FIKOLZA-1660 file (N, C-alpha, C; in steps of 0.1 Angstrom, whole numbers, plus 5000, padded with zeros to 4 digits):
% residues 85
   i   px   py   pz ch aa at
   1 6456 0842 6932  A  M  N
   1 6454 0829 6939  A  M CA
   1 6439 0827 6942  A  M  C
   2 6434 0815 6938  A  D  N
   2 6420 0811 6941  A  D CA
   2 6419 0806 6955  A  D  C
   3 6408 0810 6962  A  I  N
   3 6406 0806 6975  A  I CA
   3 6392 0798 6976  A  I  C
   4 6393 0786 6981  A  I  N
   4 6380 0778 6982  A  I CA
   4 6378 0777 6997  A  I  C
   5 6366 0782 7001  A  Q  N
   5 6362 0781 7015  A  Q CA
   5 6347 0781 7016  A  Q  C
   6 6341 0778 7027  A  H  N
   6 6327 0779 7030  A  H CA
   6 6319 0769 7021  A  H  C
   7 6324 0757 7019  A  S  N
   7 6317 0747 7011  A  S CA
   7 6304 0743 7018  A  S  C
   8 6293 0741 7011  A  I  N
   8 6281 0738 7017  A  I CA
   8 6275 0725 7010  A  I  C
   9 6272 0715 7018  A  A  N
   9 6266 0703 7012  A  A CA
   9 6251 0705 7012  A  A  C
  10 6245 0703 7000  A  V  N
  10 6230 0704 6999  A  V CA
  10 6226 0691 6991  A  V  C
  11 6220 0682 6998  A  G  N
  11 6217 0669 6992  A  G CA
  11 6229 0663 6986  A  G  C
  12 6228 0659 6973  A  K  N
  12 6239 0653 6966  A  K CA
  12 6249 0663 6961  A  K  C
  13 6248 0676 6963  A  Y  N
  13 6256 0686 6958  A  Y CA
  13 6266 0692 6968  A  Y  C
  14 6278 0696 6964  A  L  N
  14 6287 0703 6972  A  L CA
  14 6289 0717 6965  A  L  C
  15 6285 0728 6972  A  V  N
  15 6286 0741 6966  A  V CA
  15 6298 0748 6972  A  V  C
  16 6307 0752 6964  A  S  N
  16 6320 0758 6969  A  S CA
  16 6323 0771 6962  A  S  C
  17 6323 0782 6969  A  P  N
  17 6326 0795 6963  A  P CA
  17 6341 0795 6960  A  P  C
  18 6345 0801 6949  A  L  N
  18 6359 0803 6945  A  L CA
  18 6361 0818 6943  A  L  C
  19 6370 0824 6951  A  I  N
  19 6372 0838 6950  A  I CA
  19 6386 0841 6946  A  I  C
  20 6388 0850 6937  A  K  N
  20 6401 0853 6932  A  K CA
  20 6403 0868 6933  A  K  C
  21 6415 0872 6939  A  T  N
  21 6418 0887 6940  A  T CA
  21 6423 0891 6926  A  T  C
  22 6418 0903 6922  A  Q  N
  22 6422 0909 6909  A  Q CA
  22 6433 0918 6911  A  Q  C
  23 6440 0922 6900  A  D  N
  23 6451 0932 6901  A  D CA
  23 6447 0945 6907  A  D  C
  24 6434 0949 6905  A  D  N
  24 6430 0962 6910  A  D CA
  24 6425 0961 6925  A  D  C
  25 6427 0950 6931  A  G  N
  25 6423 0948 6945  A  G CA
  25 6408 0944 6947  A  G  C
  26 6401 0943 6936  A  H  N
  26 6387 0938 6937  A  H CA
  26 6387 0923 6937  A  H  C
  27 6376 0917 6939  A  F  N
  27 6375 0902 6940  A  F CA
  27 6365 0897 6929  A  F  C
  28 6369 0886 6922  A  A  N
  28 6361 0879 6913  A  A CA
  28 6355 0867 6919  A  A  C
  29 6342 0864 6916  A  A  N
  29 6335 0853 6922  A  A CA
  29 6332 0842 6912  A  A  C
  30 6334 0830 6916  A  S  N
  30 6330 0818 6908  A  S CA
  30 6324 0809 6919  A  S  C
  31 6317 0798 6914  A  V  N
  31 6312 0788 6923  A  V CA
  31 6313 0775 6916  A  V  C
  32 6317 0765 6923  A  S  N
  32 6318 0751 6919  A  S CA
  32 6306 0743 6925  A  S  C
  33 6299 0736 6917  A  I  N
  33 6288 0727 6922  A  I CA
  33 6291 0713 6918  A  I  C
  34 6295 0705 6927  A  R  N
  34 6300 0692 6925  A  R CA
  34 6289 0681 6929  A  R  C
  35 6288 0671 6921  A  S  N
  35 6279 0660 6925  A  S CA
  35 6285 0647 6920  A  S  C
  36 6281 0636 6926  A  G  N
  36 6286 0623 6922  A  G CA
  36 6299 0619 6929  A  G  C
  37 6304 0607 6925  A  H  N
  37 6317 0602 6931  A  H CA
  37 6325 0595 6920  A  H  C
  38 6338 0595 6922  A  G  N
  38 6347 0588 6913  A  G CA
  38 6345 0592 6899  A  G  C
  39 6344 0582 6890  A  S  N
  39 6344 0585 6875  A  S CA
  39 6330 0591 6872  A  S  C
  40 6320 0590 6881  A  G  N
  40 6307 0596 6878  A  G CA
  40 6305 0610 6883  A  G  C
  41 6316 0616 6888  A  M  N
  41 6316 0629 6894  A  M CA
  41 6314 0640 6883  A  M  C
  42 6306 0650 6886  A  T  N
  42 6304 0661 6877  A  T CA
  42 6307 0674 6885  A  T  C
  43 6314 0683 6879  A  D  N
  43 6317 0696 6886  A  D CA
  43 6314 0707 6876  A  D  C
  44 6304 0715 6880  A  R  N
  44 6299 0726 6872  A  R CA
  44 6306 0739 6878  A  R  C
  45 6312 0747 6870  A  V  N
  45 6318 0759 6875  A  V CA
  45 6312 0771 6868  A  V  C
  46 6307 0780 6876  A  M  N
  46 6301 0793 6870  A  M CA
  46 6310 0804 6874  A  M  C
  47 6313 0812 6864  A  R  N
  47 6321 0825 6867  A  R CA
  47 6312 0836 6865  A  R  C
  48 6313 0846 6874  A  F  N
  48 6304 0858 6874  A  F CA
  48 6311 0870 6869  A  F  C
  49 6304 0879 6863  A  T  N
  49 6309 0891 6857  A  T CA
  49 6311 0902 6868  A  T  C
  50 6302 0904 6878  A  P  N
  50 6304 0915 6888  A  P CA
  50 6317 0913 6895  A  P  C
  51 6323 0924 6899  A  R  N
  51 6335 0924 6907  A  R CA
  51 6331 0930 6920  A  R  C
  52 6338 0926 6931  A  F  N
  52 6333 0930 6944  A  F CA
  52 6345 0937 6952  A  F  C
  53 6341 0946 6960  A  R  N
  53 6351 0954 6968  A  R CA
  53 6356 0946 6980  A  R  C
  54 6348 0936 6984  A  S  N
  54 6353 0928 6996  A  S CA
  54 6352 0913 6993  A  S  C
  55 6361 0906 6999  A  H  N
  55 6361 0891 6998  A  H CA
  55 6348 0885 7003  A  H  C
  56 6342 0890 7014  A  S  N
  56 6330 0885 7019  A  S CA
  56 6318 0887 7010  A  S  C
  57 6318 0898 7003  A  A  N
  57 6307 0901 6994  A  A CA
  57 6308 0891 6982  A  A  C
  58 6320 0888 6977  A  A  N
  58 6321 0879 6966  A  A CA
  58 6317 0865 6971  A  A  C
  59 6321 0861 6983  A  V  N
  59 6317 0848 6988  A  V CA
  59 6302 0847 6989  A  V  C
  60 6295 0857 6995  A  R  N
  60 6281 0857 6996  A  R CA
  60 6274 0856 6982  A  R  C
  61 6279 0863 6972  A  Y  N
  61 6273 0863 6959  A  Y CA
  61 6274 0849 6953  A  Y  C
  62 6286 0843 6954  A  A  N
  62 6289 0830 6948  A  A CA
  62 6280 0819 6955  A  A  C
  63 6279 0820 6968  A  V  N
  63 6271 0810 6975  A  V CA
  63 6256 0812 6971  A  V  C
  64 6251 0824 6971  A  E  N
  64 6237 0826 6967  A  E CA
  64 6234 0821 6953  A  E  C
  65 6243 0823 6944  A  Q  N
  65 6241 0818 6930  A  Q CA
  65 6242 0803 6929  A  Q  C
  66 6251 0797 6936  A  G  N
  66 6252 0783 6937  A  G CA
  66 6240 0776 6943  A  G  C
  67 6236 0781 6954  A  L  N
  67 6224 0776 6961  A  L CA
  67 6211 0778 6952  A  L  C
  68 6211 0789 6946  A  G  N
  68 6199 0792 6937  A  G CA
  68 6199 0782 6925  A  G  C
  69 6210 0778 6920  A  W  N
  69 6211 0768 6909  A  W CA
  69 6206 0754 6914  A  W  C
  70 6211 0751 6926  A  V  N
  70 6207 0738 6932  A  V CA
  70 6192 0738 6935  A  V  C
  71 6186 0748 6940  A  H  N
  71 6172 0749 6944  A  H CA
  71 6163 0749 6931  A  H  C
  72 6169 0755 6920  A  E  N
  72 6161 0756 6908  A  E CA
  72 6161 0742 6902  A  E  C
  73 6171 0734 6903  A  K  N
  73 6172 0721 6897  A  K CA
  73 6164 0711 6906  A  K  C
  74 6163 0713 6919  A  H  N
  74 6156 0704 6928  A  H CA
  74 6148 0712 6938  A  H  C
  75 6136 0717 6934  A  P  N
  75 6128 0725 6943  A  P CA
  75 6124 0717 6955  A  P  C
  76 6123 0724 6966  A  A  N
  76 6119 0717 6979  A  A CA
  76 6105 0712 6977  A  A  C
  77 6103 0700 6982  A  R  N
  77 6089 0694 6982  A  R CA
  77 6082 0699 6994  A  R  C
  78 6069 0702 6993  A  P  N
  78 6061 0706 7004  A  P CA
  78 6061 0694 7015  A  P  C
  79 6061 0698 7027  A  A  N
  79 6060 0688 7038  A  A CA
  79 6047 0681 7037  A  A  C
  80 6047 0668 7040  A  S  N
  80 6034 0660 7040  A  S CA
  80 6027 0663 7053  A  S  C
  81 6014 0666 7052  A  G  N
  81 6006 0668 7064  A  G CA
  81 6000 0655 7069  A  G  C
  82 5992 0656 7079  A  P  N
  82 5985 0644 7084  A  P CA
  82 5975 0640 7074  A  P  C
  83 5973 0627 7073  A  C  N
  83 5963 0621 7063  A  C CA
  83 5949 0623 7069  A  C  C
  84 5940 0629 7062  A  T  N
  84 5927 0631 7066  A  T CA
  84 5917 0624 7057  A  T  C
  85 5914 0611 7060  A  A  N
  85 5905 0603 7051  A  A CA
  85 5892 0602 7057  A  A  C
% end
């Protein structure tokens, strides 16, 4: 069974870890990165090779990877300082 929880909104993206329990008791991690609305919605899903001994470790990994993808696509802009003319 896939479990979706801990969704995080980052700008126009919704990052949702997807965790699945494996037959051996370990956990597989994936992440969904959704953007847009209606017919213009895009959902990217990344599945990861590592298997995890705990559900929380799989969630952490999926969230880190998803947020990393978002920040890579849209790096933070430096804050504007006071204008010194």
